[in-house]
N, C-alpha and C positions, 0 to 999 in steps of 0.2 A: 504493500500500500504506500509506504514512504517513497519507494522508487517511482511508483505511478504519479504521485503528487509532484515529485521533483521533475519528472519528464514533462508534465503538464505546465508547470511553472516556467520551465526552460523554454518550451514552445511558445507560450504566451508572451514571455519577455522578448523572445526572438522576433515575433510578429510585431510587437509594439515598437521595438527599436528600429526594425527594418522599415516600418511605415513612417516613422518620425525622425529618421536620420537626416543629416544635412542634405544628402543627395536624393532622398525619396520623400514624397508627400502624398497624402490622401486627397483625392479629388472626387467630390460627389456631384453627379449630374442628375437633374430632375426633369422629366418630360411631364408637362402639366397643362392639360386643357382646362381653362378656368371658367368655362361656360358663360360667355358674355360678360367677362370681367367680374364674375361673382355676383351679378345683379339679379339672377333668377331666384336665389335663396336669400331670405332675410339675413342681414349681416354677413352675406357671402364674401364680400371683399375682405373683411377682417379675417374671415376663415382662411382665405387664400394666403394672407400674410402669415397667419398662425401655422399653416402647413409648411410654408417655406422655412420658417424658423425651426419647426419640429424636425424636419428632415435633415437640417444642417446642410442644405444643398449649397454648393459653391457656384454652380452655373445652372440656370433654369431656362428651358425651352418652353415658351408660352404659346398656347393656341387660343384663338378668339379674342384678340386685341382689337378693341373698337374705338378707343379715344372718345368716349361719349361726351357730348356737350362741349366739344372742342378742347377738352382737358386730356393731355397726353397721359396714357397709362404709365409710361416710364417714370415720369416725374411723380405721379401719385403713389406708385409703389415704392420708389426710393424714399419719399418723404415718410410714408407709413413705417417702413423698416428702420429708418433713421431714428424715429421717435422711440423705437424699442431697442435702440443701441446697435443697429446693424447697418453697415455701409455697403451699398451695392452700386454698381455702374450699369447704366442703361441709356439707350437713345430711343427717340420716337420711331415707331414702326407701325405697320398696319397688318392686322389679321394674325400674323405670327410675330413673336417678340423674344427678346433675350435679356435676362438679368444675370449679372456676374459680380462676384466678390473681387474679381481681378479686373484691371483696367482694360477697357475696350479701345483698341487702337483705331478700328474702323468698322462701321456698320453699314450694310447695303441691303437693298431689296433684290435678292438674286432672282427670284421669280415673283414679280410684283402681282398682287391680287388684282384681278380684272373680272368684273361681273360676278364676284363671289365664287370664283373657280379655284380658290386655294392660293397659297403663297409659300415662299421659303425666304427667310431672313438669314443673313450671314454676318458673323462678327469675327474679326481677328482679335484674339484675346491674349494678353501677355501674362502668363502664369509664372511669375518670378523668374523671368528670363527664358521660359519655354513658350513659343508661340503656337497657338491652336486656332485652326479655322473651325468655328462652331456654327452649326446650322440648325435653325428652328423651322420645322415645317408644319403647316396646317393645310393638308391637301384637299382637293376638290371633293365635296360631299355628294355631288350629283352622280348619276349612273353608278350608284353604290351597289355593285353586282353581288355582294355577299347576301343580299336579301332575296335574290332570285330563287336559289334552291329551297328557300324557306317559304316560298309562295307569295312574295310581295314584290311590287315594283320598286326599283332602286332609285327612282327620282320623285315619284308621287307618293310612295308607300301605301298605295292602294292594294288590297288583296287581289291576287291573281286567281284565275280559274283553277290553276294547278301549278305546282312548283316547276321551275325551269331547271332541267337536269342536263341539258345538252351543253357540253363543255365549250363548243365553238360559239354558241349563243351567249353564254356567260362571259366568255372572253371578249366578244364583240361589244357587249354593253360596257364591260370594264374599261376597255381601251377607248371608248367614246368619251370618257372623262378626260380631264387634263392632269390627272395624277402622274401618268407615265411621262408626259412632257416635263413636268416639274422635277421628277426624279432623274430624268435624263440630263437636265441642265445641272442638277446638283452633282451628279457623278462626273460630268465633264469638268466642272469648276473644282471639285475636290481633288481630282487627279492633278490639276495644276498646282494646287496648294501642297499636295504631297511631294511633288517635284521640287518645290521650294524648301522642303524640309520641315514643314509644319505638321503637327498632329491634326487629325480630322475626327470630329464627333458630330453626329446628327441625332437630334431628338425631334420626334414628330407624331402628330395625330394624322395617320396616313389615310384614314377612312377606307382602308382596304386590309384584308387579312394577310396572313403569311402562308406561303406554300409549305412551311414546316408545320403548320397547324391543321391543314386540310389534307390529311394523309390517309392511307389504307387503315391505319389504326383508329382514326376518328370518323371514318366515313358514315358510320351508323350512329354517331353521337351528335348532340347539339344541333339537331335538325339539319345536318348536312345532306341527309336523304341520299346517301350512297355516293355523293360527289367527292372525288379526289381532284383538287384543283391546284394547278401550278400558277398561283397568283403572281402577276407580272412583276410588280415592283420589288417585292422582297427577293424574288428569284434573280432579278437584274442586279440588285445590290450585292447579293451573294456571289454572283458570277464576276462582279467587278472587284471582289476581294473584301467587301465590308462584312463585319461580324455583327449579328443580332445578339446583343448582350444577354437578353433573357433566355433565348434558346441555347446560347453557348453554355449557360449555367444550368439550365434545366431542359435537356433535349427531348424529354418525353411529353408530348402534348396531351396525353391522357391523364397522367398523374399531376402534371403542372400545366394546365391550360393557360394560365396567366391572363384570364379575361380582364379587359380594361373597360369594356362597354357592353351593356349599360350598367352603371353603378347603382347599388341599392341606396340611393340618396334619400334620407329622411327629410321631412319638411316640405316635400313637393309631391304632387299627385303622380300616381303611376302612369297616367295618360301622357305626362310630359317626358317620361323616361322610356316607355315602350313604343317603338315606332312600328313594330310588327306584333301586335298584341296577342295573336293566336299562335305565335311561333317562339321557339327558343333561339333568340338572335344574339346570344352571348358570343363575343369574339375578342380577339387581341388585335386592336387596331392602333395602339399607341406603342411606339418603339424608341429604343436607343440603339443606334448603330455606331461602330467605330472602325477605323482602319488600323490593322495591326502595325505596331511599331515597337522597337525594342525599349522605347521610353515609356510605354503605357501598358499596363496589364489590368485585366478585370479582376476585382476582388470579391464583389458581392452585388446581387440584384434583388430588389424587393418590389412588390406591388404595394402602393400606398392608397388606402381608401377604406370605406366602410365594409363591415362584414355583410355577406350575403349578396344576392344577385336578383335580377328581374327575369323571370322565366314565364312566358305565356300569361303576361299581365298579372303576375303574382310575385310577391317578395318571398324569396326562398333562401334557405341556408343549406347549401350542398358542399360538403367538405371535400377539399382537394389538398394536395401537398404543397401548394403554392405558399411562399413565404410572404407574410403581410406585415405592414406597419399600419396600425389602426390610428385614425386621427384622434387627437386629444380633444378637439371641439367638433362643432358641426362640420359636415363635409359640403363644400360649396358647389360641386359640379356633378354632371351626369357621367363623367369618366372617372376611372381610377387612374392614378398617376404611376409612373415607373421611375424608380430611384436606383441608379447604378453607381457603385463605388469603384473607383480606379486607383491604382498606385502609379504615381507619376515619378519617373526617374529623370534627373536633370543631366 
């Protein structure tokens, strides 16, 4: 027993010092759809701020940035965090946004939002001498083909006469969105940043599932109705060398489905959460991807959000082996968030 304790203490000390040595540091990245800036839930904006503080996130990819009433969300969030003793950097953006504890050298709209067809915002961030190209995506929500096998239209969300199970038809509808255009632009730009020697991380609400989740193992689960689907954008990211942080840590989509939408958000009616009320439309549509580099390694990934899910217009509690961080206060959004912890070497 003494030997076991000594081994445990040695390992813990080794991990602590290796993560906090002068040449290594911990970096937490949060993908966070904040549901219309937290305005749908009473006191939702304050809950967004509370979640950022609870997760101890260093860099946050935000979805659904609106700048209501001409007030920039970037300034509003920086001010709210500063009152609580936290200094963050941010610049005004639209639809997708970025918050960072580290200085932002440059921020651009890589894929500017047009007619509500999604966006990608890019920032060059200086992390104590290491430069990272960080991308925040909120991709096109229309032609949302994940609903077709579940018997619903992916743009009107009206119930269909029967589920669409033909892979070519699902792919046709999926590619009619502008999600693939956005991801194509991201990959091209990211490759240029990699060539410059910068680290690359992407956080986004992609409004599209993963090919790693719609597999033979899950074809009869979650109302996939027998469909095994090679969803375009995650497949393209994988072929381009990017790593899905959640699936890298938890490769089994049956034991660790990692659902991020819809969340079992209390304080709001189910009708606002369930877009296909007679189906099980749980899916993992929020992601953190990174490009492999000797200077960055994945340490941990969690789903952040309330316990339970929405299934067929009901709040349910179905146990999985997913690792969760439950919010300390109310949850302000219809999405669960994704928190990835990296170890950064200088």
